C-alpha positions as CSV (number, residue, x, y, z in Angstrom):
1,X,238.1,75.2,-46.8
2,X,241.5,73.9,-47.5
3,X,244.1,71.4,-46.5
4,X,247.2,73.0,-45.0
5,X,250.7,71.7,-45.1
6,X,251.8,69.9,-41.9
7,X,254.9,71.4,-40.3
8,X,257.4,68.6,-39.6
9,X,259.9,68.4,-36.6
10,X,262.4,69.9,-36.1
11,X,260.7,73.2,-37.1
12,X,261.2,75.9,-34.5
13,X,257.5,76.8,-34.3
14,X,256.8,73.3,-32.8
15,X,258.8,74.2,-29.7
16,X,257.6,77.7,-29.0
17,X,255.0,79.0,-26.6
18,X,252.0,80.2,-28.8
19,X,250.3,83.5,-28.5
20,X,246.8,83.9,-27.1
21,X,244.0,84.5,-29.6
22,X,242.4,87.9,-29.2
23,X,240.4,88.4,-32.4
24,X,237.4,86.2,-33.1
25,X,236.3,86.8,-36.7
26,X,235.6,85.0,-40.0
27,X,239.3,84.5,-40.6
28,X,239.5,82.5,-37.4
29,X,236.5,80.4,-38.4
30,X,238.1,79.7,-41.8
31,X,241.4,78.7,-40.0
32,X,239.5,76.3,-37.8
33,X,237.7,74.8,-40.8
34,X,241.0,74.4,-42.6
35,X,242.5,72.7,-39.5
36,X,239.6,70.2,-39.4
37,X,240.1,69.4,-43.1
38,X,243.8,69.0,-42.6
39,X,243.4,66.7,-39.6
40,X,241.0,64.5,-41.5
41,X,243.1,64.4,-44.6
42,X,246.1,63.2,-42.6
43,X,244.1,60.8,-40.5
44,X,244.7,62.6,-37.2
45,X,242.6,62.9,-34.0
46,X,243.9,66.3,-33.2
47,X,245.8,69.2,-34.7
48,X,247.3,72.3,-33.1
49,X,247.9,75.6,-35.0
50,X,251.7,75.5,-34.7
51,X,251.5,72.2,-36.7
52,X,250.4,74.2,-39.7
53,X,252.8,77.1,-39.0
54,X,250.5,79.4,-37.0
55,X,251.8,80.6,-33.6
56,X,248.4,80.8,-31.9
57,X,246.7,78.9,-29.1
58,X,244.2,77.1,-31.3
59,X,243.7,73.3,-31.3
60,X,241.0,70.9,-32.5
61,X,240.3,67.3,-31.4
62,X,238.0,64.8,-32.9
63,X,238.3,61.2,-31.7
64,X,235.1,60.2,-33.6
65,X,232.9,59.9,-30.5
66,X,229.8,61.6,-29.2
67,X,231.7,64.9,-28.5
68,X,232.2,65.5,-32.2
69,X,234.8,68.1,-33.1
70,X,236.1,70.1,-30.2
71,X,237.6,73.5,-30.9
72,X,239.9,74.8,-28.2
73,X,241.0,78.4,-28.3
74,X,243.3,79.6,-25.5
75,X,242.7,76.3,-23.6
76,X,243.8,75.7,-20.1
77,X,243.8,72.5,-18.0
78,X,242.1,73.4,-14.7
79,X,242.2,70.0,-13.1
80,X,243.8,66.6,-13.9
81,X,243.6,63.3,-12.1
82,X,244.4,59.6,-12.4
83,X,247.0,58.1,-14.7
84,X,247.0,56.3,-18.0
85,X,249.8,55.0,-20.2
86,X,249.3,54.4,-23.9
87,X,250.6,54.8,-27.4
88,X,250.8,58.3,-29.0
89,X,251.9,59.5,-32.4
90,X,251.9,63.0,-34.0
91,X,251.3,64.3,-37.5
92,X,254.5,66.3,-37.2
93,X,256.5,63.0,-36.5
94,X,255.2,60.7,-39.2
95,X,255.7,57.0,-38.4
96,X,257.0,57.6,-34.9
97,X,255.0,56.2,-31.9
98,X,255.8,56.0,-28.2
99,X,254.2,55.1,-24.9
100,X,253.3,58.2,-22.9
101,X,251.9,58.5,-19.4
102,X,249.3,61.3,-18.9
103,X,246.5,62.0,-16.4
104,X,243.4,59.9,-17.1
105,X,240.9,62.7,-16.6
106,X,241.1,66.4,-17.3
107,X,238.8,69.5,-16.8
108,X,239.6,72.1,-19.4
109,X,238.4,75.7,-20.0
110,X,238.7,77.3,-23.4
111,X,236.9,79.6,-25.8
112,X,235.0,78.6,-28.9
113,X,235.3,80.2,-32.4
114,X,233.0,83.0,-31.3
115,X,235.0,83.8,-28.2
116,X,232.5,82.3,-25.8
117,X,234.0,80.5,-22.8
118,X,233.2,76.8,-22.1
119,X,234.4,74.0,-19.9
120,X,234.8,70.4,-20.8
121,X,235.6,67.2,-18.8
122,X,237.2,64.4,-20.6
123,X,238.7,61.0,-19.7
124,X,240.6,58.2,-21.3
125,X,241.6,58.6,-25.0
126,X,239.8,62.0,-25.3
127,X,241.7,63.4,-22.3
128,X,244.9,62.1,-23.8
129,X,244.2,63.7,-27.2
130,X,243.3,67.0,-25.6
131,X,246.4,67.1,-23.4
132,X,248.6,66.2,-26.5
133,X,247.2,69.2,-28.4
134,X,247.4,71.6,-25.5
135,X,251.0,70.6,-25.0
136,X,251.7,71.7,-28.6
137,X,250.4,75.2,-27.8
138,X,253.2,75.5,-25.1
139,X,256.0,74.1,-27.3
140,X,255.9,70.7,-25.6
141,X,256.3,67.7,-27.9
142,X,255.1,64.2,-27.1
143,X,258.6,62.9,-27.7
144,X,259.7,64.6,-24.4
145,X,257.2,62.4,-22.5
146,X,257.8,59.1,-24.2
147,X,258.9,56.3,-21.8
148,X,259.7,54.0,-24.7
149,X,259.3,54.0,-28.5
150,X,257.1,51.5,-30.2
151,X,257.9,49.6,-33.4
152,X,255.2,48.9,-35.9
153,X,254.5,45.3,-34.7
154,X,254.0,46.5,-31.1
155,X,251.7,49.2,-32.3
156,X,249.6,46.8,-34.2
157,X,249.4,44.5,-31.2
158,X,248.2,47.4,-29.0
159,X,245.6,48.4,-31.6
160,X,244.2,44.8,-31.6
161,X,243.5,44.9,-27.9
């Protein structure tokens, strides 16, 4: 397992539609393990393959809850409902945070590292993290959804709530 280099904005790969994964092998497993190590090293709650320079529909999310690490390959949001607004940041935009409005609840279908299909329902912060990572796979950056940027003091106040 290895920590990969995070691709920083304005790299082109961050704004491209990623290719579907068609091969489920040990190489994919190693990539997912590396993505996890990279996400943890940089203190993230999610990471998408384009953020480490790989143009594939692969994302991982781990908000440190009972779901553990969620690996999403070729994910698709099937249903979304409600609304939430909250702070978001991104490993590809260090030090930049903004308020983003997203659906409160999502139902997602995806494949796991072995190519087996599964569905997942998520709400609140987990739903936000999943949507943020899936957006990456379609070249959509959180900065395109920010209603207002937050300074460090505002961010600290929000984290204290």
